[in-house]
C-alpha positions in Angstrom: 1.1 -6.7 -12.4 0.2 -8.9 -12.1 -3.8 -8.1 -12.4 -4.3 -10.3 -13.5 -4.2 -11.9 -14.0 -2.4 -9.5 -15.7 -4.1 -6.0 -16.8 -2.0 -4.8 -19.7 -2.7 -1.1 -19.3 -1.1 1.2 -16.7 -1.8 4.7 -15.3 -0.9 6.9 -12.4 -2.3 5.5 -9.1 -2.8 7.1 -5.7 -0.1 5.5 -3.6 -0.3 5.2 0.2 2.3 3.1 2.0 1.5 2.4 5.6 3.8 1.5 8.5 3.1 -0.3 11.7 0.5 1.4 13.7 -0.6 3.7 10.9 -3.9 3.8 9.1 -4.4 1.1 6.4 -3.1 1.8 3.0 -5.9 2.4 0.5 -5.9 1.6 -3.2 -8.0 4.5 -4.5 -8.7 5.0 -8.3 -7.7 8.2 -10.0 -10.7 10.4 -10.5 -9.4 12.7 -13.2 -8.9 11.0 -16.6 -5.9 12.1 -18.6 -5.1 11.6 -22.3 -2.8 8.7 -23.2 0.9 9.3 -23.8 2.5 7.1 -26.5 6.1 6.9 -27.8 6.5 5.0 -31.0 10.0 3.3 -31.2 10.9 2.2 -34.7 13.9 0.0 -35.7 15.7 1.6 -38.6 18.7 -0.8 -38.6 20.2 -2.2 -41.8 18.1 -5.4 -41.7 15.0 -3.3 -42.4 16.2 -3.2 -46.0 15.1 -6.8 -46.5 12.3 -6.9 -49.2 10.4 -9.9 -47.8 7.0 -8.4 -46.9 4.6 -8.5 -49.8 7.6 -7.9 -52.1 8.5 -4.6 -50.4 11.2 -3.7 -47.9 10.3 -3.9 -44.2 11.1 -0.2 -43.9 8.5 0.8 -46.5 5.8 -1.4 -44.9 6.7 0.0 -41.4 6.4 3.6 -42.6 2.9 3.0 -44.0 2.0 1.3 -40.7 3.3 4.3 -38.7 1.2 6.6 -40.9 -1.8 4.4 -40.0 -1.0 4.8 -36.3 -0.7 8.6 -36.6 -4.0 8.8 -38.4 -5.8 6.7 -35.9 -4.6 8.4 -32.7 -7.2 10.6 -30.9 -6.6 14.3 -31.1 -5.9 14.5 -27.4 -3.1 11.9 -27.6 0.4 12.9 -26.5 2.7 11.4 -29.1 6.5 11.0 -29.4 8.6 9.1 -31.9 12.0 7.6 -31.3 14.2 5.6 -33.8 17.2 3.3 -33.4 19.9 2.5 -35.9 18.9 5.4 -38.1 22.0 7.5 -38.5 25.3 5.6 -38.2 26.2 3.2 -41.0 29.8 2.5 -40.1 31.5 -0.6 -38.6 32.3 0.9 -35.2 30.0 -1.1 -32.9 30.5 1.1 -29.9 29.4 4.1 -31.8 26.6 2.3 -33.7 25.2 1.0 -30.4 24.6 4.6 -29.2 22.5 5.4 -32.3 19.1 6.3 -31.0 17.3 9.7 -31.4 13.9 11.1 -30.6 12.7 12.6 -33.9 9.3 13.9 -32.5 9.1 15.2 -29.0 6.2 14.1 -26.8 3.4 16.5 -27.2 -0.1 16.8 -28.6 -0.2 14.9 -31.8 0.8 16.8 -35.0 0.1 14.5 -37.8 1.9 16.4 -40.5 5.1 16.8 -38.5 5.0 13.1 -37.5 4.6 11.8 -41.0 7.3 14.1 -42.4 9.7 12.9 -39.8 8.9 9.2 -40.6 9.2 9.8 -44.4 12.9 10.7 -44.2 14.0 7.5 -42.5 16.4 5.1 -44.2 17.6 1.7 -42.9 21.2 2.2 -41.7 22.9 0.7 -38.7 22.9 -1.5 -35.5 19.9 -2.4 -33.3 20.3 -1.0 -29.7 16.9 -1.9 -28.4 17.8 -1.8 -24.7 19.3 1.7 -24.9 16.3 2.9 -27.0 13.9 1.6 -24.4 15.7 3.4 -21.6 15.8 6.7 -23.6 12.1 6.3 -24.5 11.2 6.0 -20.8 13.1 9.2 -20.2 11.2 10.8 -23.0 8.0 10.0 -21.3 9.2 10.8 -17.7 6.7 13.2 -16.1 4.4 13.1 -19.1 1.4 12.1 -17.0 -1.2 9.4 -17.5 -1.3 6.1 -19.2 2.2 5.9 -20.8 3.0 3.3 -23.5 5.9 2.5 -25.7 5.2 0.7 -28.9 8.3 -1.0 -30.2 8.4 -2.2 -33.8 11.5 -4.2 -34.9 12.5 -7.0 -37.2 15.4 -8.4 -35.1 16.9 -8.9 -31.7 19.2 -6.5 -30.0 22.7 -6.5 -31.5 24.2 -4.2 -28.8 23.8 -6.1 -25.5 24.5 -5.0 -22.9 22.2 -3.6 -21.8 19.9 -6.6 -22.3 16.5 -5.3 -23.3 14.7 -7.8 -21.1 16.7 -6.5 -18.1 15.9 -2.9 -19.1 12.2 -3.7 -19.3 12.3 -5.3 -15.8 14.1 -2.2 -14.4 11.5 0.1 -15.9 8.6 -2.0 -14.5 10.3 -2.1 -11.1 10.5 1.6 -10.9 6.8 1.9 -10.5 6.5 4.4 -13.4 3.3 3.0 -14.8 5.0 2.4 -18.1 3.9 -0.4 -20.5 5.9 -1.6 -23.5 4.0 -3.3 -26.4 6.2 -5.1 -28.9 5.6 -5.9 -32.6 7.9 -8.2 -34.6 8.2 -7.8 -38.4 8.8 -11.2 -39.9 10.5 -12.3 -36.6 12.7 -15.4 -36.2 12.4 -17.5 -33.0 15.2 -15.6 -31.1 13.6 -12.3 -31.9 10.2 -13.5 -30.9 11.5 -14.7 -27.5 13.2 -11.4 -26.8 10.1 -9.3 -27.7 7.8 -11.5 -25.6 10.2 -11.1 -22.7 10.2 -7.3 -23.0 6.4 -7.1 -23.2 5.7 -9.5 -20.3 8.1 -7.7 -18.0 6.0 -4.5 -18.3 2.5 -5.9 -18.6 2.4 -5.3 -22.4 1.6 -7.4 -25.4 3.5 -9.0 -28.2 2.3 -9.6 -31.8 4.0 -10.6 -35.0 3.3 -9.5 -38.6 4.2 -11.2 -41.8 2.3 -8.9 -44.1 1.3 -5.3 -44.4 -2.3 -6.1 -43.6 -1.3 -7.9 -40.4 1.1 -5.1 -39.4 -1.6 -2.4 -39.9 -4.2 -4.4 -38.0 -1.8 -5.1 -35.0 -0.8 -1.4 -34.9 -4.4 -0.3 -34.7 -5.1 -2.7 -31.9 -2.2 -1.2 -29.9 -3.4 2.3 -30.6 -6.9 1.4 -29.3 -5.4 -0.1 -26.1 -3.3 3.0 -25.6 -6.4 5.2 -25.7 -8.2 3.2 -23.0 -7.8 4.2 -19.4 -7.0 1.4 -16.9 -10.1 0.0 -15.0 -8.0 -0.3 -11.8 -4.7 1.2 -10.8 -3.0 -0.9 -8.1 -1.4 1.0 -5.3 2.3 0.4 -4.8 3.2 -1.3 -1.5 6.3 -3.0 -0.1 5.8 -6.2 1.9 8.0 -6.8 4.9 10.2 -9.7 6.1 7.9 -10.5 9.0 4.4 -9.8 10.2 5.4 -7.4 13.0 6.7 -4.9 10.6 4.3 -5.6 7.7 2.3 -2.7 6.2 -1.4 -2.5 7.2 -3.6 -2.7 4.1 -7.3 -1.9 3.5 -9.4 -3.6 0.9 -8.1 -2.9 -2.6 -5.6 -3.9 -5.2 -1.8 -3.6 -4.6 1.4 -4.2 -6.5 4.7 -5.3 -5.2 7.9 -7.2 -6.2 9.1 -10.5 -4.9 12.4 -12.2 -5.4 12.7 -15.9 -6.2 12.2 -18.0 -3.0 11.2 -14.9 -1.0 8.4 -14.5 1.6 6.5 -11.2 1.7 4.3 -10.2 4.7 1.3 -7.9 4.8 -1.4 -7.2 7.5 -5.1 -6.7 7.2 -7.6 -5.7 9.9 -10.6 -8.0 9.9 -13.6 -6.9 12.1 -15.9 -9.3 13.8 -18.5 -10.5 11.3 -16.3 -9.8 8.3 -14.8 -12.3 5.8 -11.4 -11.8 4.3 -11.0 -12.7 0.7 -7.5 -12.4 -0.7 -5.8 -13.4 -4.0 -2.3 -13.0 -5.4 -1.0 -13.2 -9.0 2.6 -13.2 -10.0 3.7 -12.4 -13.6 6.3 -14.8 -14.9 8.5 -12.2 -16.5 11.6 -14.3 -16.9 12.5 -18.0 -17.7 11.9 -20.3 -14.8 12.6 -24.0 -14.0 9.7 -26.3 -14.1 7.5 -27.3 -11.2 7.0 -23.9 -9.6 4.1 -22.5 -7.6 2.9 -19.6 -5.5 1.3 -19.8 -2.1 -0.7 -17.3 -0.1 -1.4 -17.9 3.6 -3.4 -16.2 6.4 -2.0 -16.4 9.9 -2.2 -14.8 13.3 0.4 -12.2 14.2 2.1 -14.8 16.4 2.4 -17.2 13.5 -0.5 -19.6 13.8 -1.7 -20.6 10.3 -5.4 -20.1 9.7 -5.9 -21.0 6.1 -3.8 -21.3 2.9 -4.6 -20.9 -0.8 -3.6 -23.1 -3.6 -2.5 -22.4 -7.2 -5.4 -21.6 -9.5 -5.2 -22.0 -13.2 -5.9 -18.8 -15.2 -5.6 -20.1 -18.8 -2.4 -18.0 -19.2 1.1 -19.3 -19.2 2.7 -16.0 -18.0 0.7 -15.6 -14.8 0.2 -17.9 -11.7 -2.3 -17.2 -9.0 -3.6 -18.4 -5.7 -6.5 -17.3 -3.4 -8.1 -17.8 0.0 -11.0 -16.8 2.2 -11.3 -16.7 6.0 -13.8 -15.6 8.6 -13.4 -15.5 12.4 -16.9 -16.9 12.7 -15.5 -20.2 11.4 -13.5 -20.5 14.6 -15.2 -18.9 17.6 -11.9 -19.1 19.6 -10.4 -16.7 17.0 -13.3 -14.3 16.7 -11.5 -11.6 18.7 -8.6 -11.5 16.4 -8.4 -8.2 14.5 -5.1 -8.2 12.6 -4.5 -11.0 10.1 -1.1 -11.6 8.5 -1.0 -12.5 4.8 2.1 -14.3 3.6 2.9 -14.5 -0.1 5.7 -16.9 -1.0 6.9 -18.8 -4.1 8.7 -21.9 -5.1 10.4 -20.5 -8.2 13.9 -21.4 -9.4 15.9 -20.2 -12.4 18.8 -21.7 -14.2 20.2 -18.2 -14.8 21.0 -15.4 -12.4 17.6 -14.0 -11.4 18.1 -11.3 -8.8 16.6 -7.9 -8.4 14.2 -6.6 -9.5 11.8 -9.1 -8.1 8.9 -10.6 -10.0 5.7 -8.5 -10.3 3.1 -9.3 -7.7 -0.5 -8.2 -7.6 -2.4 -8.6 -4.3 -6.1 -8.2 -4.2 -7.8 -7.8 -0.8 -11.6 -7.8 -0.1 -13.5 -7.5 3.1 -17.2 -8.5 3.0 -19.9 -9.6 5.5 -19.3 -13.2 6.5 -21.7 -15.5 4.7 -21.9 -18.9 6.5 -23.1 -21.8 4.4 -26.2 -23.5 5.9 -25.5 -26.5 8.1 -25.7 -29.7 6.0 -28.0 -32.4 7.4 -25.9 -35.0 9.1 -25.8 -37.8 11.6 -23.7 -36.1 14.1 -20.4 -37.3 15.4 -18.8 -39.3 18.3 -21.1 -41.6 20.4 -24.3 -40.3 18.7 -22.9 -41.3 15.2 -22.0 -44.7 16.6 -25.5 -45.2 18.1 -27.2 -44.3 14.9 -25.0 -46.6 12.8 -25.7 -49.5 15.2 -29.5 -49.0 15.1 -29.4 -48.7 11.3 -27.3 -51.9 11.0 -29.7 -53.8 13.3 -32.8 -52.7 11.4 -31.2 -53.5 8.1 -30.2 -57.0 9.3 -33.7 -57.8 10.7 -35.4 -56.7 7.5 -32.9 -58.6 5.4 -33.6 -61.8 7.5 -37.4 -61.5 7.2 -37.2 -60.9 3.4 -34.9 -63.9 3.0 -37.2 -66.3 5.0 -40.2 -65.1 3.1 -38.5 -65.6 -0.3 -37.3 -69.1 0.7 -40.8 -70.1 1.9 -42.4 -68.8 -1.2 -39.8 -70.7 -3.4 -40.5 -74.0 -1.7 -44.3 -73.7 -2.2 -43.8 -73.1 -5.9 
């Protein structure tokens, strides 16, 4: 993910992971466009009976919004529909928290069948969001291209564990190119935080709706995003614990995972006359303590630091980035260096247990012809600078003395 600062669409990428001594890993775009694959996940729990959206129940409004989605999907779209809390209305929580079914299998969109399946739904039971997300991911497994889950719910998960945020991170860490967009119907603050967490973990988006018009508009936006192919697909790579065993990367965009407080190492071959430009973005997919940062450094294989990048503001609160540039021409003594080690580290801390999976990392590497800035006019340095300053001071002093004597003489005459 993070590309950026975070791209919110995902597709199948060409993955090449290199080992020491192998050819550089390349991040190559997929040349064959495939139709989008979408699974709509609808909360049909008992709370959907509430009649607080334009005087109608949340369920009635959601059904019409789903019909809008189905009508707006391109003919080539692969569509599936899953529900949660739709069949068990009893008090046995263990049984109610297993209540999720796929009512339309993933396949080329059949609008009549989809609308008929939605029309029969009635608000019933619990809200097992985490389980529904896991099952939806299985529904989409092997389905191909840009896969998205669109989750519509009016409340937080009532069946934890599994925690839906942890499930979303697990799905993102599997490298399955799966994005979850979340949409809250009249959500309270706890629901909003949970849905934001789910969407951020997978590079998706969150939106809220308080009226049917808002809901319909948000749904259409998500449908439009699902139909768009990603501009760049990062290649999956795994950084090492040291430079000696780090993967060798070519120019491109890569994705990895980094634990809190971890250092990840990568290598890049920089030819004489080339300039290395590298940037890293980390998606903040979980709550963190304040005063955190990310650092990217370039160093020689034996550990000598060449340059380091500093945090760069992106205008987004869920992504933090840093970048650097380096050329061997800047230091002639290092011009013969071929392999440069890139080190990505962070100063994150969390008040809660924050282990695996690590946080999403997006690493961008560029190699261009070195472009040296023209030498600025200067006075030199060392003895030359001292000599110039002395002469300048002497001339200034003499001129100041002459001007003062002339002014005094003139003043006395007048």
